[in-house]
N, C-alpha and C positions, 0 to 999 in steps of 0.2 A: 504493499500500499504506499503510496505517495501522499504528501503533503503539498498544498496549493495555496498562494497568496492572491487573494483580491485587496488592494490598497489603493490610498489616495494620494501616497506619498512615495517619492522615487527613493528617498533615503531608506525607508524601510523594505522596500523592494531590494535595493542593493545590499542590505544586511542580510536578508532571507537568502538571496543569491549565493552570498559568500557561504552561508550553512547549507547550499545545495537544495534550496526549495525554489521551484518556479513560480512564477506569478505574473501579474499584470498591474499597471497603474491606471485606474480609470477614476473619472470624476463625475460622470452624467449617470443619472439613475438608469435610464434604458442601456447604456454599455454594461453597467454592473449586473442588471438583469440578463442580459445576453450571456456574459461570462458566467454567472450563476448557473444558467441553464447547462452550459457547456460542462461545468464541473459535476453536475447533478447526471449527466449522462455518460460521464466517464466512469466506469467500475474501478479503475486503477487509483482513483483519489480517494483517500480514507479520511484525510483531514483537511478542512478548509479552514485556513486562516484569513481573518478579516480585520482591518483596523476598526476602531471605533466610530470613525465617522461614517464609513461605508456601513457598518452596522445600524447606525442611526438612520442612514439613507434609505434602507431597505429593512427595516425593523420588523416589518410584517411578514416579509417572505422568509426570514431568518427564524422568526418564532415559529413559523409552520414546519420549516424543515426541522427543527429541534424537536418539535413535538410528534412529527408523523415519518421522519426517517431515521433508520439506524446508522447510514452511511449516507453521507460524510459527518464527521464530528465537526461542530463548526465552533471555532474558537475566536473570541474578540480579542485583539491585542491592542495595547496603547501604541501610538506612533512616538516619535522621537520628542515629541514636546510633552509626553506623558499622559497620564490618564484623566480623563474627564470625571471619573467616579471620586467621590469623597474619599478622604484617606482612611476612615474606618468602615468602608462598605462592606467588606468581609465580616467584620464583627458585627455589623447591622444585620446582615443576612443570617449569621447564625442566630443571633438574638430573635429575629422574627420567625425563623423556622422551627427552634426548639425551645424558645423563651429563656434560654441561658445567656446571662451577661458575662463576656470574657473580659 
């Protein structure tokens, strides 16, 4: 199984290419949806990496894939500017999920 990147940032793509991950840099929703369709049709791709900005751009489609498809595993990654999530987002998820404050 391969990993594939859909990014909005050339620096993220360059870093992933150095690690052996192929991918594309896109900015328009239609382009991203076309690339996503190609990824879903390719049985060799097991992990889809997307930058947070792309994740926000196609949030409904990503949610649908996560809920209905076993493959590919979709992982949102921060870009070179850092994460747009709050610093305690993981702690907040744990608190909401199981009611335990860490």
